[in-house]
Each structure stands twice: as C-alpha cells, then as structure tokens.
N, C-alpha and C positions, 0 to 999 in steps of 0.2 A: 492222229483224223482217222489214223488205221485201226487201230484199237477201239474207237469210237462207234466206226461205220459198221465192227465187226457186232462193237454187241448191240445193239440195232437191229443192222440179218436175223441175228436171233436168239436176240425177246420178240419178235415178228411170229419165223419160223417157230420159234417156242408156245408161241400164242396160235398160233394157225394148227401146228397139227396135234394140241387139245383137244382143238375146237373139232380138227378130223374124227377123232379117239374117242371122244362122248360123241360123236353123230353115227360114228358106224354101232358106240353098241346102244346108240334110244334105238334103232332097226333093226339088229341081228334077233328080236326074238316073237319079228314079224315076218320075217323069210320062210319064207315053203320050200326052193329051189335048194340043193343040196349046194351044189355047182356056185350055184348066186353068195351062199354061206359064205361056200369056200376061197373066195375071189374078198369078201368085206375082213372074215378075217385075216389072207395071208394080208391086208391095204392095213389093215390096227393093228401086226403083229412089228407089219415096215415103221409102222407111224411111233407105238410106241420103242422101240428099238433105234428109232432115229432122235424122237425126246430122250432116252440117257443116252445118246453120243449128244444133244445140244447139252443137257444140262453140265456132263463135264465141263463141258468148254468156253458155258457161260459161268463156277465154281472160280477156275480158272481166274477166269476177270474177276473177282469178288462178285456180281449177278445171282441176285435168282433166276430169273427170265419176265413172260408174263402171263397175265391171264389173261382167258379174250376176255372184249369184250361187255360189259352183262348184255346190254341188251341184244343186241347183234345172237349175244350163246340162247337170252331169253324169247325172242322170236324169231328163232332157229326154232328152237323147238314145239313151242309153241304149231306156225307149218309140218313140222312132222307130223305133228301129234294133231292136226283139225283135218288132214291131206290124210292120215291110218285111220285115220274112223272116219270116215265119207268110206274112202276103199281101203279093204290091208288083201294088196296084193304087193306080189313081187315087184311088176308094173313101177306103180307110183314109189317104193323103195329103191327104183331105177332109176326118177325119174330126179326123186330127193338129195338120191346119192349125185347121182351129174350136176345141180346144181351146184354141192358142195363144190367140187373139184376143179366143177371149174370160174368156185367164186376164188377160190380156197388154188389154182395155178396164177388166176391172172392177179390176184394177193402177189404171191410171191416174188415172181419175175420184174410187178413191180416193186419192188423192193433190194431185189438184186441187180435195177438198174440203179435205184436209189441210191445205198449205201456201199459205190463200185470197188472205196478201196478195202472193204475190207475185205479181209483174208480167205487165204485156198482155206483153209477149214470150212469156216462156216460159209464160200460161198457153194461148195462140193457138196455141206449139210442140205442146202439151201434145191436144191439142184437134183437129189434125192429125191427131197421130198415135194417137189413137180414132177417126178421122173414117177415113182409112187401113183401121186395120184391121176395120172394121163395115164397108165397103166389100167387102174379100177375102171377108167371111164372107157380102153377101150371091151374089155371083160366083160364090163354088165351093157353094155351095148343094145346088146341082142333084145335085149330085159322093157327094153324101151314102147 
C-alpha cells in the first residue's frame, strides 16, 4: 500500500509540476514588471527542481511519471492566449497564475489526503510544491 500510494502521489505531483512549468513559460514573455517576472522565474526554478526530485524518486520505483491531462492542458493554453490577446497586462497574468495556483494547491491537497499511505519523501515533495504555489500567490496578489 505504501509503495502504491507513493507512486500515485508522485505521479499526480509530476503532472501538476509539469502543468505549472508550462503555464509559467507561456506567460513569461508577456510580463512587463521585473518584480513579477522574478517571482514567476523563482517559482518555475523551484518547480523544475521539484520535478527533478520527483523523477529520481519515480525512477526508484521504475515509473515514468505522468503528463498533464491533454484536455486540461489545451484548455489552459486556450484560456491563457485568449485572455492575453484581449488584455496583455501584468494584471491578466497575475489573474491567470492565481487561478492556476489555486487549482494546483486544491488538487495537491486532495491527493495528499487521498494517498495517506505514501512515504514521507513523496509527501514532503507534494508539500514543497504546495508551498511554492502558495508563495507565488502571496507575491503576485498585488498585481490583481
């Protein structure tokens, strides 16, 4: 049970972190405020670091991880591009990132509760990912 829950939690974290990295990457070129850009880059760097940690753990379990749901990824891309075409501003970017972070935190908390038997290393990665998203939320709220 521990191994099964650990792998399932890591897979969900892997999909979430990949979605976060992609989402941040999609908006970075539109950011005009240097402080906002630094916050987004800092968050992306942390996500990349956590993704690498997850990949190492998943490799121990001979698992390749999980990619984001293609429908969710496509909808996110469409929402981002439509909103930015209509209003290319740091406020729009902060709004999009806030929505994404809130969805990520909600999903990760759900998976932490669902996969209670996961080992502490996997749980700690999930908690670090949640912390990274919550930190970004605090840093960008002044742009809303």
